[in-house]
ROVO-484959 format. One record per atom (N, C-alpha, C): x, y, z; residue in one letter. Coordinates in pm, whole numbers, padded with zeros to 5 digits, always signed. Example, Ala and Ser with C-alpha at 12.3 -4.5 7.8 and 13.67 -1.06 7.14 Angstrom:
% residues 2
+01319-00569+00780A +01230-00450+00780A +01320-00330+00780A +01285-00225+00708S +01367-00106+00714S +01290+00003+00787S 
END
This chain:
% residues 75
+02744-04300-02744M +02704-04384-02862M +02558-04416-02869M +02501-04476-02743F +02373-04508-02745F +02270-04392-02755F +02302-04256-02708K +02248-04178-02705K +02202-04127-02846K +02317-04129-02953K +02318-04092-03084K +02226-04180-03166K +02248-04309-03142A +02151-04403-03209A +02004-04407-03173A +01978-04377-03048S +01862-04341-02992S +01791-04225-03074S +01849-04120-03066L +01804-03991-03145L +01781-04012-03279L +01875-04083-03349L +01858-04108-03482L +01728-04205-03520L +01721-04308-03429G +01597-04388-03457G +01459-04314-03429G +01471-04216-03341L +01345-04147-03294L +01324-04050-03409L +01410-03987-03479A +01401-03919-03587A +01355-03979-03716A +01421-04098-03744L +01384-04180-03844L +01224-04225-03834L +01178-04265-03708G +01047-04311-03678G +00950-04190-03706G +00998-04070-03670A +00906-03967-03691A +00885-03926-03840A +00979-03940-03924V +00972-03919-04059V +00881-04020-04110V +00910-04146-04087L +00814-04243-04145L +00673-04233-04123L +00644-04193-03965V +00510-04190-03940V +00451-04077-04002V +00509-03949-04021L +00451-03830-04088L +00450-03843-04237L +00530-03910-04288S +00531-03924-04455S +00430-04033-04483S +00380-04108-04388G +00279-04224-04430G +00138-04164-04413G +00119-04049-04370A -00024-04002-04335A -00076-03932-04455A +00001-03861-04535S -00067-03792-04645S -00118-03884-04764S -00044-03966-04800P -00102-04055-04918P -00236-04126-04880P -00251-04169-04743A -00388-04230-04704A -00493-04115-04727A -00479-04001-04684Q -00587-03903-04706Q -00602-03878-04853Q -00500-03871-04924A -00531-03835-05068A -00615-03961-05130A -00585-04079-05093N -00638-04204-05153N -00788-04193-05102N -00824-04174-04969D -00946-04172-04933D -01043-04061-05009D -00984-03932-05038W -01047-03821-05097W -01073-03872-05251W -00987-03951-05303N -00989-03982-05445N -01094-04100-05473N -01099-04192-05355R -01180-04298-05349R -01341-04237-05339R -01373-04124-05268G -01488-04071-05246G -01536-04010-05375G -01428-03916-05428C -01482-03866-05571C -01500-03977-05672C -01433-04074-05687N -01462-04190-05782N -01590-04258-05767N -01617-04266-05630A -01764-04326-05607A -01872-04234-05651A -01865-04102-05619R -01982-04020-05665R -01985-04006-05808R -01863-04002-05887I -01873-04015-06020I -01937-04137-06077I -01907-04254-06026N -01955-04380-06055N -02119-04369-06050N -02142-04329-05921H -02290-04330-05897H -02372-04236-06008H -02320-04125-06026E -02375-04040-06136E -02373-04091-06260E -02272-04163-06317R -02261-04244-06444R -02370-04338-06432R -02402-04421-06327R -02511-04525-06319R -02631-04442-06349R -02660-04354-06271E -02781-04270-06284E -02814-04217-06429E -02704-04177-06493L -02718-04139-06635L -02759-04258-06718L -02684-04370-06712N -02714-04485-06782N -02861-04535-06762N -02908-04527-06635Y -03046-04559-06598Y -03140-04475-06680Y -03115-04352-06672A -03202-04232-06752A -03201-04270-06880A -03100-04300-06944I -03100-04337-07083I -03161-04438-07131I -03162-04550-07053R -03232-04679-07071R -03385-04663-07073R -03415-04576-06958R -03550-04574-06920R -03636-04473-07000R -03575-04352-07038F -03632-04240-07104F -03589-04200-07243F -03458-04258-07269G -03422-04243-07417G -03281-04128-07412G -03210-04145-07494Y -03082-04068-07494Y -03106-03920-07490Y -03209-03858-07556H -03217-03726-07573H -03346-03659-07487H -03377-03744-07381S -03475-03701-07297S -03426-03589-07196S -03523-03526-07137W -03474-03404-07039W -03427-03479-06918W -03457-03594-06875Q -03400-03664-06771Q -03258-03702-06782Q -03219-03767-06904A -03087-03783-06956A -03011-03665-06942A -03066-03554-06994R -02982-03413-06999R -02955-03375-06868R -03075-03385-06770Q -03039-03359-06625Q -02937-03440-06563Q -02929-03574-06592E -02830-03659-06536E -02677-03626-06590E -02677-03588-06718R -02545-03528-06771R -02504-03397-06703R -02590-03320-06670H -02552-03200-06627H -02511-03236-06456H -02583-03317-06404E -02532-03373-06258E -02391-03439-06263E -02374-03523-06354L -02233-03562-06381L -02131-03496-06403L -02150-03388-06494N -02067-03288-06508N -02017-03206-06391N -02130-03164-06312R -02115-03095-06191R -02019-03175-06073R -02037-03298-06078V -01961-03372-05976V -01816-03382-06034V -01796-03414-06167I -01659-03425-06213I -01580-03283-06191I -01662-03166-06212A -01595-03047-06205A -01555-03017-06052A -01643-03036-05956S -01623-03026-05824S -01503-03121-05773S -01505-03243-05819C -01365-03337-05792C -01244-03272-05847C -01248-03197-05948R -01124-03137-06011R -01073-03020-05926R -01165-02958-05870Y -01128-02826-05787Y -01089-02846-05655Y -01112-02976-05604R -01067-02995-05466R -00913-03062-05448R 
END
């Protein structure tokens, strides 16, 4: 009886350990993507305030923001 309980406990522990690792990695990846997107949005807002909405600097920052968003979608 003790052998079965021990084996069951070991199997349950392995399932809990292995199932807990995946969401942590996904959250770290998502946090990194969100940080990069937020940074590019701040850069775009700065360029708009400093140079104007239709300036080439703002267009460049829009391009960079779209590139980061696209790269996060593909990962």
